[in-house]
C-alpha positions in Angstrom: -30.9 -11.9 -1.4 -29.4 -11.2 -4.7 -26.9 -9.3 -6.9 -27.5 -5.7 -6.0 -24.9 -4.2 -8.5 -22.9 -5.4 -11.4 -19.9 -3.6 -13.0 -18.3 -5.7 -15.8 -16.8 -8.8 -14.2 -17.5 -7.5 -10.6 -20.7 -8.0 -8.6 -21.9 -6.9 -5.2 -24.2 -9.4 -3.6 -26.3 -8.7 -0.5 -26.5 -12.1 1.3 -28.2 -11.0 4.5 -29.3 -7.5 5.6 -26.1 -5.5 5.9 -23.8 -8.3 4.7 -22.4 -7.8 1.2 -20.0 -10.0 -0.8 -17.7 -8.5 -3.4 -16.9 -10.9 -6.2 -14.8 -10.8 -9.4 -15.6 -13.4 -12.0 -17.6 -15.2 -9.3 -14.6 -15.4 -6.9 -15.0 -13.8 -3.5 -12.7 -10.7 -3.1 -14.1 -9.1 0.1 -16.9 -9.0 2.6 -18.5 -5.7 3.5 -20.6 -5.5 6.6 -22.8 -2.6 7.6 -24.1 -1.5 11.0 -27.5 -2.9 9.9 -26.3 -6.5 10.0 -27.4 -8.9 12.7 -24.3 -10.6 14.0 -26.2 -13.9 14.5 -27.3 -13.9 10.8 -24.0 -12.6 9.4 -21.6 -15.0 11.2 -21.9 -17.8 8.6 -21.0 -15.4 5.8 -18.1 -13.9 7.8 -16.6 -17.2 8.6 -17.2 -18.9 5.3 -15.1 -18.5 2.1 -11.6 -18.0 3.5 -11.2 -14.4 2.4 -9.1 -12.2 4.7 -10.8 -8.9 3.9 -13.9 -8.1 6.1 -14.6 -4.4 5.8 -16.9 -2.7 8.2 -18.9 0.4 7.1 -21.8 2.4 8.4 -24.5 2.0 5.8 -25.5 0.2 2.6 -24.6 3.4 0.7 -21.1 3.1 2.1 -21.0 -0.6 1.0 -21.7 0.5 -2.6 -19.0 3.1 -2.4 -16.5 0.5 -1.0 -17.5 -1.9 -3.8 -16.6 0.8 -6.4 -13.3 1.5 -4.6 -12.4 -2.2 -4.5 -13.1 -2.8 -8.1 -11.0 0.2 -9.2 -8.1 -0.9 -7.0 -8.5 2.0 -4.4 -9.4 -0.1 -1.4 
């Protein structure tokens, strides 16, 4: 997949269906997982990277909302 949204130094990348990575200046800040994700496909992204924040949301729209909340400091 690819970068789905960019806001200044922040990006939201969808790596697999329902698995989004929030990055600032290319550094992983959080992982956002929707109900659409397939656990067998998502597991490598959830275990890789060493970031503590894995955020579960209902839909891709919620992932975009969470991205904007993270980048403005309102997790």
